[in-house]
N, C-alpha and C positions, 0 to 999 in steps of 0.2 A: 664625878665618878672617876676612878684612877686608871691605869691604862689595864691592870689585871682584872679589875670589875668588867670593864668594857670587853675584855678578853672571854670572860667566862660568858658573860651575857651573849657574845657572838657564837660561842659554843653551843649553847643552850638552844638558841633561835635555829643554828644548823641542825642539830639532832631533831628539833620538832619540824623542822622542812622533811628532812630524810623520813621520820616516821611517818607525815603524812602521805609524803611520794611513794613509800613502801605499800603503805596501806590501799591507797588508791590503784597502785598495779594490781597487788593482790586480789582487789574487789574485779578489777578489770580482766585478771587471767582465771578467777574463779569461775565464771560461765562463759561458755562459749555456744554458739548457734550456728547450724551448718545446714545447707540445701544439697542435698546429694541427690536429686532427680536425674541428673546427668547418668547415674550408674544404672539408671532402672530401663528396661527393656520395653517397657508400657509407655508410650509418649505422652500418654494422660495421666500418667501416676507420679505423683512426688513423694519425696522421702525428706523427712526432716530429723534433725538430730540436736538435743540438748544436750550439754556437756557442761559440768560445774566441777571444779577442785581436778580437772585433767581426766575426770571419768564421765562416761556416756550415763544420763541419768533419764532420758527421755527418747525414744525413737517413735515416729510415726510415719508409715507409707501408705499412701490411698490415692485414690483418683476422687473428685467431688466437684458435683455441680449444684447449681442454684437455679431454681424457677421461680423468676419474680414477676408478680403481676403489677401492672402500674396503668394508670388511667391517660388516656389522651382524649382531645377532642376530637368528634366527629366533623365530616365535611361541613355540616351545617352550624357550626361552633355553639350547638346549644345542648346536645347530647354527649355523654361519656361512653367512650370504647375502652373497654380492660385488653390491654396487649400484653405480651408476656416475652420476658427477657430471661436466655439462657447464658448464664454466665458460668465460665468452666473455671476451675483453680488452674491457672497455667503453670508451666514449669520455669525453675528460676525465680520465684516468688521469694520476697525478703521472709525471715522469720525469726522471732524473738521466741523467748519462754522461758519456764522458771521452774525450780524442782524442789520439792519439800517433803516432808516424811510421810504426810497424809494428803497432801494436795500438790498437784501441778498444772501448770498450764502452758498452752502452746497458742503462739499468736503468728497468722499468716497475712500477708500484704502483698497485694500484687495491682497491676496497673496505676502506677504512681499512688498508690495507696487509697484509689478509689472504692477500693473492696478490700475488708479485713475481716479475719475469720477468727475467733477466739473460742477455743475447746478448753473447757476446765473438767480435769480429773480429780476423784477423790478416792481414797482409801477407809475401808470401814472394817470394823470387827464386828461379827455377829455370834450370838450364842445359838447352838443348835443341839440336838439330841446326840451329836456326834462329840460335842463341846465348841468350844471357840473356834471360829472360822473366820478368816480375813478375805475380802475380795475387793477389787475396785471396780470404777464404773465411770463413764462419762456423764458428769453430772449437770453439765451447763454448755449449751452452744449460743454465741452470737456472732450474728454476721452484719455488718456494718456497709451499705453500699451506697453510691451516689448516682442517683438518676438523671443528673446532669451529664453525665459521662456518655458519650456520643456513639462508642462503638456497639455498645447493647443497648442503649435506650435511644428512641426516637420521638423526640418533640412530647416528652413526659410532661403531664399537667402541672405536677406539683415537684419540680426538677429540687435536686439537693438531698443532704445527707439523711439516710434513713437506717433504724436500727431494728433488726429483726431477731427475737428471742425466743429460744426454747421455755417450754413450761414444765416443771416436776419430771425432769427428764432422770431417768434410770436406764442409759442403754450401756451396751459393750460389756456387760457384767462377766467380769472374769476373776478365777482365783488368784490370791494374791501369788506372786514369784512367778507368773506365767505371764505372756503375752495372747492377744487377742487376735485371732484370723479369720477372716471371711471374704470369699470372693464373690459373694452374692451381692445384689445392689440392696441398698437398706435407705429408706426414706425418713428424715425427721422434720417435723414440721415446726415452723418458726412462726410467731406473732409479730407482724412488721408494724412500725409506728407509723408508717403511709396508710391511714383509713383502716388501720387494723386486718390490712389483708396478710394473708398467707403465704409465706415463702416455703418453698420444698427444698430441703438440702438432701441431695442424693450421693450416699456413699458406696464405694466399689473397691474390690480388690484392696480391703482394708488390712494391715498388720500394725497393729499400735504396741506399746508396753511405754507407761508413764511411770512405773515404778519397779524398784528390784533388778535393775538391769545387772547382772554378774559379770559380763564378758563385755569389752568396751567394742560398740558397734554391732553385737552380736543380740538377736532376738533370745528370748528363752523360750523354753518350750511352748508349742501353740496351745490352746485352747479355742476350739472351734467345733464343740458337741452342738450346741443348741443351733449354729449358723447352719451346720449340715443336715440335722433333722430338719430343720424350718425351710430350707433349700429342696431337701427331697421330697419333703411332703408336698409343695409347690409343684415339681415336677411330677410326683405321682397324680396329682388331683388333674393337671394338664394333660397326662396321658390317658387317663382316665375319661376326659371329657373328649378327647380326640376320638377314643375307640368307640365311645356312645355316639356321637356325631357321624361317624364312619357307617357304623353298625343302622342307624335311622337312615342314611342316606341309601346304603344297598338296598332297605326295606322299601323303600319308597320307590327306587327303580325297578324290583322285582314286583312290586304291586302293579305298577306303570304296564309292564311288560305281560303281567297276567290278563290284567284286563284289556288289554289290545288284542289279545288271543281270543 
């Protein structure tokens, strides 16, 4: 091969390398994830942001705690006792995520990846009497935990990684283009691979939008009607129960006074 041929070949190789470098840099720049928990005034709440192509595509702000049952040996080393680990999602957790047209995912890791939370969101269109309507929902939750981690687990009988999954989940249902907001506590049950135990995921102070974010780092209009109604209904029942209990107590006191006379 002559010098001119070698020069052309070297030029082609250089162009290919530049194209590969540009493609890799573009992939790296397309997706960014940020933990903005330091901006929250609630020390138990995390704020996570996923950005693609320089634009926010998923925002999630919430507090989360996991109630995990696990077995330990009794003092006689024959019987088993079920203990309970309370695992809070700590601030400063590592975050990953991905955004799609109809499917988005948030992944959170903490305590040196001893704990992993994955939340899958889907957007769907339904035919209604008013015509087609689009909604999004939380369709799957997966919690991976390591029962050999000593901070939360004490002498677990079956130490190691276990996975807890939701089943046919349809939570946080929200009209497309809106964010979901709810301050009240919500519990999601997860089936664990550790002898089919049930892990409880407790969410509170939730504000999430996995699709159709218009302004960077800004939630769209909040949808919280169902949460508000549910919260008010519970409060109303508790108020009525308190009133009935006070009424019964007063009646018992009056009856005792009347009998003593």
